[in-house]
N, C-alpha and C positions, 0 to 999 in steps of 0.2 A: 271539657264539661261546661264551657261557656254557653250561657243562654239555654241550657238544657234543664228541664224539670222532669223529675221522675215521680212526682207526687200523684196520688190517686185517692178517690173518694169511695167509701161504701157507707150508705146511709148518710148521717151527718158527720161521720168521722173522716179526718184527713190523714192519710198515711204519707209521710214525707218521702219514704222509699217504698216500693211496691212488693216487698217481701217480708214475711214473718215466719215464725216457727210453725210447723205442723203440730197439732195437738198430740201430746205424748212424748215430745222431744224437748229437753231443757225447760220443763215447765211444771214439774211435780211439786217443787218447793219454792218458797219465796226467793231463796238464794239463786236458784236456776232462772226464775223469771226475771230477776234483776239483772242477770248477765245478758239476757236478751234485750231488755230495755236499755241497757248501757252500751249496746252494740249499734251497728248501722241498720238494724232491723227497723221497719216502719212501725211496728207494734208488737204485741205478744198475744199468743193464744195460751189459755190455761190448759193444764191437764184435764182431760175429760172427766168431769166430776160426777160421782154418785152421791146419793143422799148421805151415806156414812162412809168413813174411810174404808179402803179396800186394799188388800195385800196383792191381789192379782194371782196369776197362775204360777205354778212351781218353776223354779229356775233349773237350767238355763232356758230362757224364753226369748232371747234375741241372739241373732248371729249375723255378722257381716258375711257377704258372699262376693263372688267375683264381680258381679254386675249390680249389686245392691244389698238387700238384706231380707231376712225372714224373721217374723216375730209372732209370738202368741202371748202378748203381755197380760191380757185379761183385765184391763182397766185398773191397774194399781193407782191409787190417788189418795189425797188427804181428806177427802170429803168436801161437799159443797160449801159448808160454813167456812172452811179454811180459805178458800179462794175468794169468797165474798168479803171476808175480813181483810185479806191482803189488799183487795181493791179499795175498800172503804177507809183503811187506816194509813194508806200511803199516798203521797202526792205524785201522781203518775201523769206524765206529759205526753204520752203516746196512747193510741187506741188499744183497748183490751178486748179480746174476743173470749167470752166466758163460755167454755164448752161444757155441755150437759150430756151425760150418757148413762141414763138409768138402765137397769137390766129388765125393766118391764115398762109398759105404757103408763101404768099407775105411778111408778116411781118418777118417770119423766114429767108427768103432769104435776106431781107434788113438788118436784124441784123447780119447775117453771113458776108455780104459784109462789114459792119462796122468793124467787128472783123478782117476780112482779111486785111483791110487797116491799122489797128492799129498795135502797137508794140507787142501785145500779141502773144506769141508763145508756150504756155504751152498746156493744154488740153481744148478742147471745147466740150460741150455736147449738142446735139440737142434733146430736149424732144418731142417725138412723142406720148406721152402717158398720158397726164394730163386728168383725168376723171372728173375734177371738175370745168371746165369752162362752165357756164350755156349756153346751146344752141349750144355747139361745140362738135362734135364727136371726138373720138380718131383716129388720123391718123394711129396709129400702128395696127389697125384692118382692114385697107383698103389696100390690097396688091398693087393695082394700084397706090394709093396715095403715098405709101412708095417709090415705084420705081420712080415715077415722081419727087418726092421731092429730092431723092438722085441724080438723073440724073442732075437736075437743080443745086444742091449744088456743085457737083464736076466739073461743067463747069468752076468754078472760085475759089473754096475754096481749098487751098493747105496746110493748117495747120492741126495739129492732131485733128481728129474729132471722137467723140463717139456718140452713140444713146441711149437714155433712152427709153426702150420698155415696153409695157404693159405686164401683165401676159398672157401667152397662155395656153390652156387647152387640146389641141388635138395634137396628133403626126403629123397629116398632116399639122397643122399650123406651127409647128417647121420646117418641111420639106420645106414648101413654103416660109416662111420668110427667112430661112437660104439661100435658093437658090438665093433670091434677094440680100441679104447682101453680099454674097460672090463675087458679081460682082463689088464691090466698095472698094476703099482703106481705109476702116474704121480702126481706131486705136483700138477701143473697142466697146462693147455694155455694157449697164447697165441694168440688169434684176433682179428683177421686180420693176415696179412702184406699187403703192397700187392697191388692187383688187377693181375695180371700182363699185360704186353704190350698196354697201351693205346698210343695215339698222339696226340700234340699237334702241331698244325700252326700255323705262323706265316704267316698269310695275306699279310702285307706282303712277306716274302721268298719266299713260296711254297715253304717248306722245313719240315722237321721241326726240333725245338728241341734235341735231344740227338744225339750222334754214334753211340754204339754201336747195333748191331742194326738199322741203318737207321732209327733213331728210336723203335723200340718200347721201352717201359719200364714199370716198375711205377707205378701211379697211387695217390696218397695224398691225404689232406686231406678237405675237406668232401664231395667226390664220393663217397667210400666209406663215409661214416658209416652209411647205411641197411644196407649189406651187413655192416658190423661189428656193428650192433645185432642183425641177424637171426642171425648166426653165434653170438654170445654167447647169445642167447635159445634157439636150437635146441639147442646143446650143453648148456646148463644143464638143459634138460628131459630130456636123454637120458643124460648122464654119471652115473656113480656120484657121490654127494654129496661123497665125500672128495676127488675131483679138483677142485681149484680152477680158476678161470678168470681170466686176464688179458685184458682187453678192449682192443683196439687198433684205431684207425682213425677219423679224422675228429674227434679231440678238439681243440677250440679254446677252449671255454668251460667254466665250471663246470657249466652245464646239460648239456653233452655228457657230462661225467663222471657226473653224476646219472643220465642216461638209460642209460648202459652198466651202471652198478651196478644200476639198477632191472631191467634185463634179466637180471642174474645175475652180472656181473663182480665179482670180489673186489677187484682193483685195475685201473688202466688205464695204458696207455702213451701217450706223446705223441711224435709223429714230425715231421710237416710243420710244425705250428705251433711246435714247439720250434726247428726249424731256422730258421724265419722270425723268431721273437721272442726267442729266447735263453733261458737258464735262469731268468731272473726271471719267466717265465711261470708257474712253479709257485706263487709267492706269490699271483699273481692268481687262479689256479684254486682255491687253498685258500680264499681269501676268498669267491669266488663260490659255491663248493660249500657252505660253512658258512652263508652267507646264505640259500641255498635251503632247507637243512635247518632253519634257525631259523624261516623263514617257514612251513614245513610242520609244524613241531612235532616233528621227528625229532631224536633225541639221539645216535644212532650209526648206522653204515652198515647194520647188520643190521635196523634198523627198516624199511628199504625194499628191501634187496638181494633181487633175484629175485622181487619181488612185483608185476611188471607185470600189469595187469588185462586181461581180454578187452574187446572193444569195448563202450563204455558209451553207451546212447541218451541 
């Protein structure tokens, strides 16, 4: 680890290590967020907050699977005021990403107006991609809705803002979404959220494994890593260079972190593996990433960030 730096920047924030929790994992309560802050994570993401506390979908709503997880949580959280109070009343020496996920555009705008009026000045993330709110579509798949939302937001919002995006699967989708995002002063994007509305079957009981939505839920873990790599790579090739990228999806090892950064991620988030292993995963990832960098002769993340090569014979 001699002469190796794994720090990264998003906006004005410095992450001493390039991995944090994904929204929804170890972040609903102050106690959980403190566990992340006291680990080797570079910062913490709050639970995606709605204006008022929300219980979420009926349980069981999460299940581990052979290659990852399935969930239909439905945004359980303590409400926006809880997370703003946690941030304002604690001396926190790492970056915080305040996640906002209203169940309507009006709620999102109201929440962001509250953040704008608050003393919070770090990073705020607007979630346009939750696939698990019953009866609500993902805004991130509606190009008109994305543009209308961002136009309304930037009429008043002046603090650092990022977007949590759903996974895209078509090159034309990348082109169209990037064209819209490049019009706005976004600080970063976060890609990907879980792959929505997958289904996991328990052959023994001949049933689905979670209760909400007839068993349909967001897929995370190793299953989705190739999709995450593709989204990070495609958006890095298309977005304005000042828009940073948080890569999320399928991170289990330091090699996974390395590959996402190689595709263009500035930092990465860990969801399923964090839920399964706990906050000590960050120390392991740190060691594994620095070992890879030392073996390859890299001294900082910028030595290889976004430098994925075309096919080599």
